[in-house]
PyMOL CGO cylinders between C-alpha atoms (Angstrom):
from pymol import cmd
from pymol.cgo import CYLINDER

trace = [
    CYLINDER, -2.63, -6.62, -2.12, -6.02, -8.06, -2.88, 0.3, 1, 1, 1, 1, 1, 1,
    CYLINDER, -6.02, -8.06, -2.88, -7.62, -11.31, -1.65, 0.3, 1, 1, 1, 1, 1, 1,
    CYLINDER, -7.62, -11.31, -1.65, -5.06, -13.71, -3.11, 0.3, 1, 1, 1, 1, 1, 1,
    CYLINDER, -5.06, -13.71, -3.11, -2.07, -11.84, -1.71, 0.3, 1, 1, 1, 1, 1, 1,
    CYLINDER, -2.07, -11.84, -1.71, -3.50, -11.60, 1.80, 0.3, 1, 1, 1, 1, 1, 1,
    CYLINDER, -3.50, -11.60, 1.80, -4.38, -15.29, 1.85, 0.3, 1, 1, 1, 1, 1, 1,
    CYLINDER, -4.38, -15.29, 1.85, -0.94, -16.25, 0.55, 0.3, 1, 1, 1, 1, 1, 1,
    CYLINDER, -0.94, -16.25, 0.55, 0.80, -14.17, 3.20, 0.3, 1, 1, 1, 1, 1, 1,
    CYLINDER, 0.80, -14.17, 3.20, -1.26, -15.83, 5.94, 0.3, 1, 1, 1, 1, 1, 1,
    CYLINDER, -1.26, -15.83, 5.94, 0.93, -18.90, 5.30, 0.3, 1, 1, 1, 1, 1, 1,
    CYLINDER, 0.93, -18.90, 5.30, -1.94, -21.38, 4.87, 0.3, 1, 1, 1, 1, 1, 1,
    CYLINDER, -1.94, -21.38, 4.87, -2.87, -21.20, 8.57, 0.3, 1, 1, 1, 1, 1, 1,
    CYLINDER, -2.87, -21.20, 8.57, -6.55, -22.00, 8.21, 0.3, 1, 1, 1, 1, 1, 1,
    CYLINDER, -6.55, -22.00, 8.21, -8.15, -19.74, 10.83, 0.3, 1, 1, 1, 1, 1, 1,
    CYLINDER, -8.15, -19.74, 10.83, -5.64, -16.97, 10.23, 0.3, 1, 1, 1, 1, 1, 1,
    CYLINDER, -5.64, -16.97, 10.23, -6.58, -17.02, 6.53, 0.3, 1, 1, 1, 1, 1, 1,
    CYLINDER, -6.58, -17.02, 6.53, -10.21, -16.49, 7.49, 0.3, 1, 1, 1, 1, 1, 1,
    CYLINDER, -10.21, -16.49, 7.49, -9.24, -13.54, 9.66, 0.3, 1, 1, 1, 1, 1, 1,
    CYLINDER, -9.24, -13.54, 9.66, -7.08, -12.08, 6.90, 0.3, 1, 1, 1, 1, 1, 1,
    CYLINDER, -7.08, -12.08, 6.90, -10.06, -12.36, 4.54, 0.3, 1, 1, 1, 1, 1, 1,
    CYLINDER, -10.06, -12.36, 4.54, -12.27, -10.59, 7.10, 0.3, 1, 1, 1, 1, 1, 1,
    CYLINDER, -12.27, -10.59, 7.10, -9.91, -7.62, 7.06, 0.3, 1, 1, 1, 1, 1, 1,
    CYLINDER, -9.91, -7.62, 7.06, -11.78, -6.25, 4.05, 0.3, 1, 1, 1, 1, 1, 1,
    CYLINDER, -11.78, -6.25, 4.05, -15.12, -6.37, 5.88, 0.3, 1, 1, 1, 1, 1, 1,
    CYLINDER, -15.12, -6.37, 5.88, -14.43, -5.42, 9.50, 0.3, 1, 1, 1, 1, 1, 1,
    CYLINDER, -14.43, -5.42, 9.50, -13.79, -1.76, 10.20, 0.3, 1, 1, 1, 1, 1, 1,
    CYLINDER, -13.79, -1.76, 10.20, -13.00, 0.13, 13.38, 0.3, 1, 1, 1, 1, 1, 1,
    CYLINDER, -13.00, 0.13, 13.38, -11.77, -1.01, 16.76, 0.3, 1, 1, 1, 1, 1, 1,
    CYLINDER, -11.77, -1.01, 16.76, -11.72, -4.74, 17.46, 0.3, 1, 1, 1, 1, 1, 1,
    CYLINDER, -11.72, -4.74, 17.46, -13.61, -5.55, 20.65, 0.3, 1, 1, 1, 1, 1, 1,
    CYLINDER, -13.61, -5.55, 20.65, -13.01, -9.26, 21.13, 0.3, 1, 1, 1, 1, 1, 1,
    CYLINDER, -13.01, -9.26, 21.13, -16.33, -10.22, 19.56, 0.3, 1, 1, 1, 1, 1, 1,
    CYLINDER, -16.33, -10.22, 19.56, -14.69, -12.94, 17.45, 0.3, 1, 1, 1, 1, 1, 1,
    CYLINDER, -14.69, -12.94, 17.45, -12.23, -15.74, 18.26, 0.3, 1, 1, 1, 1, 1, 1,
    CYLINDER, -12.23, -15.74, 18.26, -8.78, -14.31, 18.99, 0.3, 1, 1, 1, 1, 1, 1,
    CYLINDER, -8.78, -14.31, 18.99, -7.16, -15.95, 15.96, 0.3, 1, 1, 1, 1, 1, 1,
    CYLINDER, -7.16, -15.95, 15.96, -9.66, -14.25, 13.63, 0.3, 1, 1, 1, 1, 1, 1,
    CYLINDER, -9.66, -14.25, 13.63, -9.02, -10.86, 15.19, 0.3, 1, 1, 1, 1, 1, 1,
    CYLINDER, -9.02, -10.86, 15.19, -5.30, -11.50, 14.83, 0.3, 1, 1, 1, 1, 1, 1,
    CYLINDER, -5.30, -11.50, 14.83, -5.93, -12.19, 11.16, 0.3, 1, 1, 1, 1, 1, 1,
    CYLINDER, -5.93, -12.19, 11.16, -7.79, -8.90, 10.81, 0.3, 1, 1, 1, 1, 1, 1,
    CYLINDER, -7.79, -8.90, 10.81, -4.89, -7.06, 12.47, 0.3, 1, 1, 1, 1, 1, 1,
    CYLINDER, -4.89, -7.06, 12.47, -2.49, -8.88, 10.18, 0.3, 1, 1, 1, 1, 1, 1,
    CYLINDER, -2.49, -8.88, 10.18, -4.49, -7.73, 7.14, 0.3, 1, 1, 1, 1, 1, 1,
    CYLINDER, -4.49, -7.73, 7.14, -4.37, -4.13, 8.34, 0.3, 1, 1, 1, 1, 1, 1,
    CYLINDER, -4.37, -4.13, 8.34, -0.62, -4.31, 9.03, 0.3, 1, 1, 1, 1, 1, 1,
    CYLINDER, -0.62, -4.31, 9.03, 0.05, -5.74, 5.58, 0.3, 1, 1, 1, 1, 1, 1,
    CYLINDER, 0.05, -5.74, 5.58, -2.05, -2.99, 3.98, 0.3, 1, 1, 1, 1, 1, 1,
    CYLINDER, -2.05, -2.99, 3.98, -0.06, -0.30, 5.81, 0.3, 1, 1, 1, 1, 1, 1,
    CYLINDER, -0.06, -0.30, 5.81, 3.25, -1.89, 4.79, 0.3, 1, 1, 1, 1, 1, 1,
    CYLINDER, 3.25, -1.89, 4.79, 2.15, -2.23, 1.16, 0.3, 1, 1, 1, 1, 1, 1,
    CYLINDER, 2.15, -2.23, 1.16, 0.87, 1.35, 0.93, 0.3, 1, 1, 1, 1, 1, 1,
    CYLINDER, 0.87, 1.35, 0.93, 4.30, 2.66, 1.96, 0.3, 1, 1, 1, 1, 1, 1,
    CYLINDER, 4.30, 2.66, 1.96, 6.35, 0.21, -0.11, 0.3, 1, 1, 1, 1, 1, 1,
    CYLINDER, 6.35, 0.21, -0.11, 8.70, 1.97, -2.56, 0.3, 1, 1, 1, 1, 1, 1,
    CYLINDER, 8.70, 1.97, -2.56, 8.03, -0.58, -5.31, 0.3, 1, 1, 1, 1, 1, 1,
    CYLINDER, 8.03, -0.58, -5.31, 4.30, 0.12, -5.17, 0.3, 1, 1, 1, 1, 1, 1,
    CYLINDER, 4.30, 0.12, -5.17, 4.94, 3.86, -5.12, 0.3, 1, 1, 1, 1, 1, 1,
    CYLINDER, 4.94, 3.86, -5.12, 7.11, 3.38, -8.21, 0.3, 1, 1, 1, 1, 1, 1,
    CYLINDER, 7.11, 3.38, -8.21, 4.31, 1.44, -9.91, 0.3, 1, 1, 1, 1, 1, 1,
    CYLINDER, 4.31, 1.44, -9.91, 1.78, 4.16, -9.17, 0.3, 1, 1, 1, 1, 1, 1,
    CYLINDER, 1.78, 4.16, -9.17, 4.09, 6.81, -10.59, 0.3, 1, 1, 1, 1, 1, 1,
    CYLINDER, 4.09, 6.81, -10.59, 4.16, 4.91, -13.88, 0.3, 1, 1, 1, 1, 1, 1,
    CYLINDER, 4.16, 4.91, -13.88, 0.45, 5.50, -14.44, 0.3, 1, 1, 1, 1, 1, 1,
    CYLINDER, 0.45, 5.50, -14.44, -0.95, 8.49, -16.29, 0.3, 1, 1, 1, 1, 1, 1,
    CYLINDER, -0.95, 8.49, -16.29, -1.98, 11.27, -13.87, 0.3, 1, 1, 1, 1, 1, 1,
    CYLINDER, -1.98, 11.27, -13.87, -5.72, 10.51, -14.00, 0.3, 1, 1, 1, 1, 1, 1,
    CYLINDER, -5.72, 10.51, -14.00, -5.05, 6.96, -12.75, 0.3, 1, 1, 1, 1, 1, 1,
    CYLINDER, -5.05, 6.96, -12.75, -2.66, 7.76, -9.91, 0.3, 1, 1, 1, 1, 1, 1,
    CYLINDER, -2.66, 7.76, -9.91, -5.43, 8.56, -7.43, 0.3, 1, 1, 1, 1, 1, 1,
    CYLINDER, -5.43, 8.56, -7.43, -6.55, 4.95, -7.93, 0.3, 1, 1, 1, 1, 1, 1,
    CYLINDER, -6.55, 4.95, -7.93, -3.06, 3.53, -8.30, 0.3, 1, 1, 1, 1, 1, 1,
    CYLINDER, -3.06, 3.53, -8.30, -3.21, 1.56, -5.06, 0.3, 1, 1, 1, 1, 1, 1,
    CYLINDER, -3.21, 1.56, -5.06, -6.39, -0.19, -6.21, 0.3, 1, 1, 1, 1, 1, 1,
    CYLINDER, -6.39, -0.19, -6.21, -4.85, -1.01, -9.58, 0.3, 1, 1, 1, 1, 1, 1,
    CYLINDER, -4.85, -1.01, -9.58, -1.69, -2.36, -7.95, 0.3, 1, 1, 1, 1, 1, 1,
    CYLINDER, -1.69, -2.36, -7.95, -3.72, -4.49, -5.52, 0.3, 1, 1, 1, 1, 1, 1,
    CYLINDER, -3.72, -4.49, -5.52, -5.33, -6.29, -8.45, 0.3, 1, 1, 1, 1, 1, 1,
    CYLINDER, -5.33, -6.29, -8.45, -2.39, -6.55, -10.84, 0.3, 1, 1, 1, 1, 1, 1,
    CYLINDER, -2.39, -6.55, -10.84, 0.07, -7.63, -8.14, 0.3, 1, 1, 1, 1, 1, 1,
    CYLINDER, 0.07, -7.63, -8.14, -2.31, -10.50, -7.31, 0.3, 1, 1, 1, 1, 1, 1,
    CYLINDER, -2.31, -10.50, -7.31, -2.30, -11.30, -11.03, 0.3, 1, 1, 1, 1, 1, 1,
    CYLINDER, -2.30, -11.30, -11.03, 1.49, -11.50, -11.04, 0.3, 1, 1, 1, 1, 1, 1,
    CYLINDER, 1.49, -11.50, -11.04, 1.45, -13.61, -7.87, 0.3, 1, 1, 1, 1, 1, 1,
    CYLINDER, 1.45, -13.61, -7.87, -0.96, -16.06, -9.49, 0.3, 1, 1, 1, 1, 1, 1,
    CYLINDER, -0.96, -16.06, -9.49, 1.10, -16.23, -12.66, 0.3, 1, 1, 1, 1, 1, 1,
    CYLINDER, 1.10, -16.23, -12.66, 4.39, -16.77, -10.80, 0.3, 1, 1, 1, 1, 1, 1,
    CYLINDER, 4.39, -16.77, -10.80, 2.92, -18.81, -7.96, 0.3, 1, 1, 1, 1, 1, 1,
    CYLINDER, 2.92, -18.81, -7.96, 5.56, -21.58, -7.99, 0.3, 1, 1, 1, 1, 1, 1,
    CYLINDER, 5.56, -21.58, -7.99, 8.27, -18.99, -7.37, 0.3, 1, 1, 1, 1, 1, 1,
    CYLINDER, 8.27, -18.99, -7.37, 6.78, -18.13, -3.98, 0.3, 1, 1, 1, 1, 1, 1,
    CYLINDER, 6.78, -18.13, -3.98, 4.82, -21.15, -2.76, 0.3, 1, 1, 1, 1, 1, 1,
    CYLINDER, 4.82, -21.15, -2.76, 5.47, -24.89, -2.86, 0.3, 1, 1, 1, 1, 1, 1,
    CYLINDER, 5.47, -24.89, -2.86, 1.78, -25.79, -2.71, 0.3, 1, 1, 1, 1, 1, 1,
    CYLINDER, 1.78, -25.79, -2.71, 0.14, -26.27, -6.10, 0.3, 1, 1, 1, 1, 1, 1,
    CYLINDER, 0.14, -26.27, -6.10, -1.91, -23.19, -6.97, 0.3, 1, 1, 1, 1, 1, 1,
    CYLINDER, -1.91, -23.19, -6.97, -5.32, -24.79, -7.52, 0.3, 1, 1, 1, 1, 1, 1,
    CYLINDER, -5.32, -24.79, -7.52, -4.94, -26.82, -4.32, 0.3, 1, 1, 1, 1, 1, 1,
    CYLINDER, -4.94, -26.82, -4.32, -4.14, -23.61, -2.42, 0.3, 1, 1, 1, 1, 1, 1,
    CYLINDER, -4.14, -23.61, -2.42, -7.25, -21.91, -3.81, 0.3, 1, 1, 1, 1, 1, 1,
    CYLINDER, -7.25, -21.91, -3.81, -9.44, -24.87, -2.83, 0.3, 1, 1, 1, 1, 1, 1,
    CYLINDER, -9.44, -24.87, -2.83, -7.98, -24.93, 0.68, 0.3, 1, 1, 1, 1, 1, 1,
    CYLINDER, -7.98, -24.93, 0.68, -8.44, -21.17, 1.04, 0.3, 1, 1, 1, 1, 1, 1,
    CYLINDER, -8.44, -21.17, 1.04, -12.17, -21.33, 0.24, 0.3, 1, 1, 1, 1, 1, 1,
    CYLINDER, -12.17, -21.33, 0.24, -12.63, -24.22, 2.66, 0.3, 1, 1, 1, 1, 1, 1,
    CYLINDER, -12.63, -24.22, 2.66, -10.67, -22.50, 5.42, 0.3, 1, 1, 1, 1, 1, 1,
    CYLINDER, -10.67, -22.50, 5.42, -12.73, -19.34, 5.19, 0.3, 1, 1, 1, 1, 1, 1,
    CYLINDER, -12.73, -19.34, 5.19, -16.09, -21.09, 4.86, 0.3, 1, 1, 1, 1, 1, 1,
    CYLINDER, -16.09, -21.09, 4.86, -15.27, -23.21, 7.91, 0.3, 1, 1, 1, 1, 1, 1,
    CYLINDER, -15.27, -23.21, 7.91, -15.60, -19.95, 9.89, 0.3, 1, 1, 1, 1, 1, 1,
    CYLINDER, -15.60, -19.95, 9.89, -18.99, -19.03, 8.41, 0.3, 1, 1, 1, 1, 1, 1,
    CYLINDER, -18.99, -19.03, 8.41, -20.54, -18.53, 11.85, 0.3, 1, 1, 1, 1, 1, 1,
    CYLINDER, -20.54, -18.53, 11.85, -18.01, -15.75, 12.53, 0.3, 1, 1, 1, 1, 1, 1,
    CYLINDER, -18.01, -15.75, 12.53, -17.89, -14.11, 9.10, 0.3, 1, 1, 1, 1, 1, 1,
    CYLINDER, -17.89, -14.11, 9.10, -21.10, -12.14, 8.92, 0.3, 1, 1, 1, 1, 1, 1,
    CYLINDER, -21.10, -12.14, 8.92, -23.47, -12.13, 5.93, 0.3, 1, 1, 1, 1, 1, 1,
    CYLINDER, -23.47, -12.13, 5.93, -21.50, -9.87, 3.57, 0.3, 1, 1, 1, 1, 1, 1,
    CYLINDER, -21.50, -9.87, 3.57, -18.21, -11.74, 3.93, 0.3, 1, 1, 1, 1, 1, 1,
    CYLINDER, -18.21, -11.74, 3.93, -20.00, -15.10, 3.71, 0.3, 1, 1, 1, 1, 1, 1,
    CYLINDER, -20.00, -15.10, 3.71, -21.80, -14.07, 0.53, 0.3, 1, 1, 1, 1, 1, 1,
    CYLINDER, -21.80, -14.07, 0.53, -18.55, -12.80, -0.97, 0.3, 1, 1, 1, 1, 1, 1,
    CYLINDER, -18.55, -12.80, -0.97, -16.52, -15.95, -0.30, 0.3, 1, 1, 1, 1, 1, 1,
    CYLINDER, -16.52, -15.95, -0.30, -19.34, -18.16, -1.57, 0.3, 1, 1, 1, 1, 1, 1,
    CYLINDER, -19.34, -18.16, -1.57, -19.49, -16.18, -4.81, 0.3, 1, 1, 1, 1, 1, 1,
    CYLINDER, -19.49, -16.18, -4.81, -15.71, -16.27, -5.09, 0.3, 1, 1, 1, 1, 1, 1,
    CYLINDER, -15.71, -16.27, -5.09, -15.77, -20.05, -4.76, 0.3, 1, 1, 1, 1, 1, 1,
    CYLINDER, -15.77, -20.05, -4.76, -18.62, -20.40, -7.27, 0.3, 1, 1, 1, 1, 1, 1,
    CYLINDER, -18.62, -20.40, -7.27, -16.89, -18.23, -9.87, 0.3, 1, 1, 1, 1, 1, 1,
    CYLINDER, -16.89, -18.23, -9.87, -13.36, -19.42, -9.04, 0.3, 1, 1, 1, 1, 1, 1,
    CYLINDER, -13.36, -19.42, -9.04, -12.18, -15.90, -8.37, 0.3, 1, 1, 1, 1, 1, 1,
    CYLINDER, -12.18, -15.90, -8.37, -8.82, -16.81, -6.84, 0.3, 1, 1, 1, 1, 1, 1,
    CYLINDER, -8.82, -16.81, -6.84, -7.99, -19.16, -9.70, 0.3, 1, 1, 1, 1, 1, 1,
    CYLINDER, -7.99, -19.16, -9.70, -8.99, -16.54, -12.26, 0.3, 1, 1, 1, 1, 1, 1,
    CYLINDER, -8.99, -16.54, -12.26, -6.39, -14.05, -11.04, 0.3, 1, 1, 1, 1, 1, 1,
    CYLINDER, -6.39, -14.05, -11.04, -4.17, -15.79, -13.59, 0.3, 1, 1, 1, 1, 1, 1,
    CYLINDER, -4.17, -15.79, -13.59, -6.23, -14.52, -16.52, 0.3, 1, 1, 1, 1, 1, 1,
    CYLINDER, -6.23, -14.52, -16.52, -6.11, -11.04, -18.02, 0.3, 1, 1, 1, 1, 1, 1,
    CYLINDER, -6.11, -11.04, -18.02, -9.85, -11.16, -18.69, 0.3, 1, 1, 1, 1, 1, 1,
    CYLINDER, -9.85, -11.16, -18.69, -10.52, -11.43, -14.96, 0.3, 1, 1, 1, 1, 1, 1,
    CYLINDER, -10.52, -11.43, -14.96, -8.17, -8.55, -14.19, 0.3, 1, 1, 1, 1, 1, 1,
    CYLINDER, -8.17, -8.55, -14.19, -9.97, -6.36, -16.71, 0.3, 1, 1, 1, 1, 1, 1,
    CYLINDER, -9.97, -6.36, -16.71, -13.40, -7.27, -15.28, 0.3, 1, 1, 1, 1, 1, 1,
    CYLINDER, -13.40, -7.27, -15.28, -12.22, -6.78, -11.71, 0.3, 1, 1, 1, 1, 1, 1,
    CYLINDER, -12.22, -6.78, -11.71, -10.91, -3.29, -12.32, 0.3, 1, 1, 1, 1, 1, 1,
    CYLINDER, -10.91, -3.29, -12.32, -14.11, -2.28, -14.09, 0.3, 1, 1, 1, 1, 1, 1,
    CYLINDER, -14.11, -2.28, -14.09, -16.26, -3.81, -11.35, 0.3, 1, 1, 1, 1, 1, 1,
    CYLINDER, -16.26, -3.81, -11.35, -14.38, -1.94, -8.62, 0.3, 1, 1, 1, 1, 1, 1,
    CYLINDER, -14.38, -1.94, -8.62, -14.83, 1.27, -10.57, 0.3, 1, 1, 1, 1, 1, 1,
    CYLINDER, -14.83, 1.27, -10.57, -18.59, 0.70, -10.76, 0.3, 1, 1, 1, 1, 1, 1,
    CYLINDER, -18.59, 0.70, -10.76, -18.76, 0.21, -6.98, 0.3, 1, 1, 1, 1, 1, 1,
    CYLINDER, -18.76, 0.21, -6.98, -17.03, 3.51, -6.19, 0.3, 1, 1, 1, 1, 1, 1,
    CYLINDER, -17.03, 3.51, -6.19, -19.34, 6.46, -5.60, 0.3, 1, 1, 1, 1, 1, 1,
    CYLINDER, -19.34, 6.46, -5.60, -17.34, 9.08, -7.47, 0.3, 1, 1, 1, 1, 1, 1,
    CYLINDER, -17.34, 9.08, -7.47, -16.60, 9.08, -11.18, 0.3, 1, 1, 1, 1, 1, 1,
    CYLINDER, -16.60, 9.08, -11.18, -13.35, 7.28, -11.92, 0.3, 1, 1, 1, 1, 1, 1,
    CYLINDER, -13.35, 7.28, -11.92, -11.32, 5.91, -14.85, 0.3, 1, 1, 1, 1, 1, 1,
    CYLINDER, -11.32, 5.91, -14.85, -11.07, 2.30, -13.64, 0.3, 1, 1, 1, 1, 1, 1,
    CYLINDER, -11.07, 2.30, -13.64, -13.10, 1.03, -16.61, 0.3, 1, 1, 1, 1, 1, 1,
    CYLINDER, -13.10, 1.03, -16.61, -9.99, 1.99, -18.64, 0.3, 1, 1, 1, 1, 1, 1,
    CYLINDER, -9.99, 1.99, -18.64, -7.40, 0.85, -16.10, 0.3, 1, 1, 1, 1, 1, 1,
    CYLINDER, -7.40, 0.85, -16.10, -6.72, -2.45, -17.86, 0.3, 1, 1, 1, 1, 1, 1,
    CYLINDER, -6.72, -2.45, -17.86, -5.30, -0.59, -20.84, 0.3, 1, 1, 1, 1, 1, 1,
    CYLINDER, -5.30, -0.59, -20.84, -3.09, 1.40, -18.46, 0.3, 1, 1, 1, 1, 1, 1,
    CYLINDER, -3.09, 1.40, -18.46, -1.91, -1.88, -16.94, 0.3, 1, 1, 1, 1, 1, 1,
    CYLINDER, -1.91, -1.88, -16.94, -1.05, -3.43, -20.28, 0.3, 1, 1, 1, 1, 1, 1,
    CYLINDER, -1.05, -3.43, -20.28, 0.83, -0.31, -21.36, 0.3, 1, 1, 1, 1, 1, 1,
    CYLINDER, 0.83, -0.31, -21.36, 3.20, -0.69, -18.38, 0.3, 1, 1, 1, 1, 1, 1,
    CYLINDER, 3.20, -0.69, -18.38, 3.04, -4.44, -17.84, 0.3, 1, 1, 1, 1, 1, 1,
    CYLINDER, 3.04, -4.44, -17.84, 6.77, -5.21, -18.03, 0.3, 1, 1, 1, 1, 1, 1,
    CYLINDER, 6.77, -5.21, -18.03, 7.72, -2.40, -15.67, 0.3, 1, 1, 1, 1, 1, 1,
    CYLINDER, 7.72, -2.40, -15.67, 4.94, -3.29, -13.23, 0.3, 1, 1, 1, 1, 1, 1,
    CYLINDER, 4.94, -3.29, -13.23, 6.02, -6.92, -13.23, 0.3, 1, 1, 1, 1, 1, 1,
    CYLINDER, 6.02, -6.92, -13.23, 9.57, -5.84, -12.39, 0.3, 1, 1, 1, 1, 1, 1,
    CYLINDER, 9.57, -5.84, -12.39, 8.19, -3.72, -9.55, 0.3, 1, 1, 1, 1, 1, 1,
    CYLINDER, 8.19, -3.72, -9.55, 6.25, -6.73, -8.29, 0.3, 1, 1, 1, 1, 1, 1,
    CYLINDER, 6.25, -6.73, -8.29, 9.41, -8.84, -8.12, 0.3, 1, 1, 1, 1, 1, 1,
    CYLINDER, 9.41, -8.84, -8.12, 11.03, -6.09, -6.03, 0.3, 1, 1, 1, 1, 1, 1,
    CYLINDER, 11.03, -6.09, -6.03, 7.92, -5.86, -3.87, 0.3, 1, 1, 1, 1, 1, 1,
    CYLINDER, 7.92, -5.86, -3.87, 7.11, -9.48, -3.14, 0.3, 1, 1, 1, 1, 1, 1,
    CYLINDER, 7.11, -9.48, -3.14, 10.21, -10.73, -1.25, 0.3, 1, 1, 1, 1, 1, 1,
    CYLINDER, 10.21, -10.73, -1.25, 10.23, -7.86, 1.24, 0.3, 1, 1, 1, 1, 1, 1,
    CYLINDER, 10.23, -7.86, 1.24, 6.47, -8.06, 1.74, 0.3, 1, 1, 1, 1, 1, 1,
    CYLINDER, 6.47, -8.06, 1.74, 6.73, -11.80, 2.33, 0.3, 1, 1, 1, 1, 1, 1,
    CYLINDER, 6.73, -11.80, 2.33, 9.51, -11.17, 4.85, 0.3, 1, 1, 1, 1, 1, 1,
    CYLINDER, 9.51, -11.17, 4.85, 7.40, -8.56, 6.63, 0.3, 1, 1, 1, 1, 1, 1,
    CYLINDER, 7.40, -8.56, 6.63, 4.51, -11.01, 6.86, 0.3, 1, 1, 1, 1, 1, 1,
    CYLINDER, 4.51, -11.01, 6.86, 6.68, -13.80, 8.26, 0.3, 1, 1, 1, 1, 1, 1,
    CYLINDER, 6.68, -13.80, 8.26, 8.19, -11.49, 10.87, 0.3, 1, 1, 1, 1, 1, 1,
    CYLINDER, 8.19, -11.49, 10.87, 4.77, -10.12, 11.87, 0.3, 1, 1, 1, 1, 1, 1,
    CYLINDER, 4.77, -10.12, 11.87, 3.31, -13.58, 12.27, 0.3, 1, 1, 1, 1, 1, 1,
    CYLINDER, 3.31, -13.58, 12.27, 6.29, -14.73, 14.32, 0.3, 1, 1, 1, 1, 1, 1,
    CYLINDER, 6.29, -14.73, 14.32, 6.02, -11.71, 16.60, 0.3, 1, 1, 1, 1, 1, 1,
    CYLINDER, 6.02, -11.71, 16.60, 2.29, -12.33, 17.11, 0.3, 1, 1, 1, 1, 1, 1,
    CYLINDER, 2.29, -12.33, 17.11, 2.41, -16.12, 17.36, 0.3, 1, 1, 1, 1, 1, 1,
    CYLINDER, 2.41, -16.12, 17.36, 1.00, -16.17, 20.88, 0.3, 1, 1, 1, 1, 1, 1,
    CYLINDER, 1.00, -16.17, 20.88, -2.25, -14.57, 19.69, 0.3, 1, 1, 1, 1, 1, 1,
    CYLINDER, -2.25, -14.57, 19.69, -3.26, -17.41, 17.39, 0.3, 1, 1, 1, 1, 1, 1,
]
cmd.load_cgo(trace, "trace")
């Protein structure tokens, strides 16, 4: 999952959301350099990523893509599954979508002293350009996939991935609805098991 999915799965726990966001920026062994709840959020992010990568619904989605896209299938699924989550938000969360996005930005920025410059710059740009809100639009999905492709060092077909997404949209959406309940259950169980660390 991408930013929206990780923040959703953090269950609106403010500091945990900030840690889950940091999971994209902090690599390697955690050494207790940040507040414990943030490091728990980073671990949570990593555990969710591992669960998602092995999920049969995501594997099924990747197999739907043409061979040249399958190497990047996890990236494509991260973005388009967040798109489906945004579009079907009320199915999974009682909080109004725009209110959730506003709270997410505020929760992460409240930890700016612990984020580091790259994560701080990213969340500030996301807030300015309403990135979480824009997961609902196909234009944003197309731009996101192309932008990720430009950031990768090797040549890749992600500038054409939006067309691959639209070609399989109905099937991918069905995969998402198989994927989301079990992923949500995994997240709830993980957070319950690690409650004492936050």
